[in-house]
C-alpha atoms as one frame of an Amber mdcrd trajectory, in Angstrom:
protein
 -11.337  75.767   0.128 -14.624  76.863   2.052 -15.405  80.248   1.125 -17.362
  82.816   3.520 -20.357  84.657   1.845 -21.009  88.384   2.948 -23.359  91.361
   2.106 -19.764  92.690   0.552 -18.773  89.529  -1.988 -22.102  87.680  -2.614
 -22.680  89.181  -5.775 -19.395  88.458  -7.104 -18.667  85.202  -5.185 -22.208
  83.504  -5.667 -24.224  85.082  -8.428 -21.508  85.889 -10.586 -19.404  82.862
 -10.408 -18.754  80.904 -13.437 -19.221  77.415 -11.480 -22.139  76.173  -9.424
 -22.150  77.521  -5.929 -23.142  75.935  -2.574 -24.536  77.967  -0.161 -24.952
  77.027   3.650 -26.982  79.585   5.413 -26.462  79.348   8.991 -25.937  80.952
  12.224 -23.356  80.586  15.444 -26.008  79.397  17.831 -27.796  76.415  15.810
 -26.974  73.373  16.760 -27.748  71.245  13.463 -25.853  74.375  11.909 -22.633
  73.491  13.997 -23.233  69.752  13.626 -23.095  70.081   9.807 -19.850  72.788
   9.739 -17.180  69.738   9.347 -19.525  68.098   6.578 -19.791  71.364   4.902
 -15.842  71.883   4.932 -15.003  68.623   3.917 -17.159  68.545   0.825 -15.642
  72.147   0.206 -12.223  70.516  -0.137 -13.738  67.337  -2.103 -15.689  69.543
  -4.798 -12.877  72.400  -5.047 -13.069  73.604  -8.752 -16.136  71.918  -9.459
 -18.617  73.438  -6.958 -17.381  76.615  -5.178 -18.869  75.585  -1.087 -19.141
  78.344   1.389 -21.010  79.699   4.406 -23.189  82.753   5.163 -24.041  83.819
   8.165 -27.463  84.580   8.521 -27.506  86.865  11.395 -24.391  89.171  10.036
 -26.092  88.983   6.251 -29.753  89.569   7.297 -30.349  91.040   3.680 -29.094
  88.070   2.229 -31.412  85.680   4.090 -33.951  87.764   3.291 -33.733  88.196
  -0.057 -33.631  84.351  -0.642 -36.389  83.284   2.230 -34.301  81.447   4.431
 -36.731  80.743   7.524 -34.746  78.003   9.152 -31.542  76.872   9.455 -29.564
  75.054   8.312 -30.694  75.975   4.548 -28.549  74.975   1.745 -29.146  76.309
  -1.862 -27.327  75.645  -5.091 -26.726  78.608  -7.393 -26.075  78.056 -11.015
 -25.486  80.960 -13.397 -26.459  83.558 -10.754 -30.047  81.849  -9.529 -30.956
  79.312  -6.989 -31.437  75.983  -8.606 -32.612  74.180  -5.633 -32.961  74.619
  -1.603 -32.576  71.849   1.289 -33.487  72.682   4.960 -32.308  70.971   7.936
 -29.203  68.483   8.628 -28.285  65.788   6.356 -25.611  62.959   5.938 -22.660
  63.917   3.864 -23.498  61.773   1.234 -27.104  63.672   0.918 -25.124  66.701
   0.975 -22.931  65.995  -1.913 -25.439  64.612  -4.077 -27.497  68.066  -3.344
 -24.196  70.054  -4.335 -23.358  67.747  -7.388 -26.953  68.325  -9.008 -25.571
  71.580 -10.525 -23.211  69.603 -12.321 -25.499  67.959 -14.453
């Protein structure tokens, strides 16, 4: 299941999550973001129960994007124990995204 992270649920769903979280910071108008959307959705299904995978629309949740200094999109950020573990900017292959998300499982 792909989550939708917003200003209202970010604290609970991401920062207080007992499992690692992959956040896809995106915007509706961003073509590379649109290209990554099905990849992120598929990864959410594959990693269900291991890594929480979801999206955060930067236009609708500017405070979160500013807090984590999201300057370019798509930006992928892995959170573990309430803190950002690593960040990757730009489109990537499904295999690369999966490897990036799974680093939080080590």
